[in-house]
N, C-alpha and C positions, 0 to 999 in steps of 0.2 A: 246716324251711325251707318257707315257704309261697309259692305262686305268686300273682302279682297277678291280680285278677279279670278284667281284660281279656284277659290271656294265657291264663288257664285256660279261659275261655269259647271262645276261638279254638281252643285245643287240643281241647276237647270237640267242637266242630264238625268239626274235621279227623278226629278219631277216629271220629265217627259216619259221615262220608263213607267213610272207609277200611273200616270194618266193614260198611257197607251194600254197598259194591262187592264185598267178599269174599263176602257172603251171596248176592248176585245171581250172581256167577260160579260159586259152588258149587251153585247151583240150589235154595237153600233158600227164597227168595222171588222174586217177579217184580219187575221194575223199576217197574211201575205201583204196586204196593203200597209200594215205597220212596218214590215221589213223594208218595203220600198221607200217609205217616208224616212226611215232611219238611214238608209243608204244615201238618200238625197241630202239629208242634214249633214252627214259626215263629209260628203262631197262639197257642200257649201263651206264648211270650215277649212277644207284643204286648199281652197283657192288662195294663190299667193298675193293677190291684190284685191282691194275692196271693190274697185270698178269692175274687175273681171268677175268677181263673185256676184255682183249685181247683174251683169250681163247673163251669167248662167241662170240666175233666178228668173229673169225675163224670158229666156228661152224655155225654161221649165214650165212657166205659166202658159206660154204660147202652146207648147205641146199638150199640156193638161186641158186647155180649152178645146183644142182640136179633137183630142180623144173623147172628151165629154160630148162634143157635138156629133161625132161619128157614132158614139154609143147609143144615141137616140135612134139611130137606124140599125142598131145591132151589129155594128162593125167597128169596135174600138181599135183594132190593129190597123185598119185603113186610115184612121185619123193620125195615128202615130207615124205610119210610113209617109203619109203626105206631109206631115210636119217636118220629119227628118229631111225629105227631099227639098222642101222649101228652104230649110236652113242651109243645106249643102249648096243649093243654087245661089243663095245669097253670098256664101263664102267664096264660091267660084267667080262671081261677078265683082267682088270687092277688090279694089286696088289700093295700095298704099305707096304713094310717090312713084306711080307707074309700074310697080312690081305687084304681081298677083298675090293674094293672101295665102294661097296654098302652093306657093312657088315651087318647092322641090318636087311636089307631087304632080302639079299641073302647071306647065308642061314638065314631064318627068325628067329628072336629072339625077341618075343613080349615084355618081360619086359625091355630089353635093348633099344629097339626102343622107348618105352614109356619114359624111363629115359632120352633119348636124346631129345625128343620132349617137355617134360615138366621138367624143371630143378627145383630141390629143393635148398633151401639155403645150403651153404656148411656145416654149423653146424648140419643140419638135414640129410645130405646125408651120410648114414652109410655103404653102400655097395660099394665095388670096382667094376669097370666095368668088366664084364665077358669076354671081348675081350682079356684081357691080361692073362687069365687063372691063377688067383692068387691062392696061397695055402690057404690063409685066406681070405674069402669073405668079412669080416668086416674090416672097417677102424679103425685106432687107434682113441681114443677119443681126443678131442681138447686139445691142450697144450702138445701133445706128450706123454700122459699117466703119466706125472710127478705128484707126490703128495707132 
């Protein structure tokens, strides 16, 4: 007999809260660590794609290992900063079809960044994105220009 997905997810959250409370009362972990783990779990469920969620988990494990290694020297924040810098350098060096992964930010293009952050309705969006270096910057009118 199987449990419906909505009920099993609720039971999983209840179990996590219960086990976390027991671990805190037993002194195995601090409450602060439990809050960090809960935030990371919510962030994992908010990923729109399974592959993206797995990539976030791998990056989280990478940061966790670096922080643990730096903590042996008494500098946990140093490991976190080094990990974030390594991830940012990887994002800066990554290209997709000749276009930088952080394109509107590096190199900075203000109007294109603004158009990505605030979308207009399609019938009011008259400019083509500058990323593709179009010959004609303006889109065709709705209906394909037929009269």
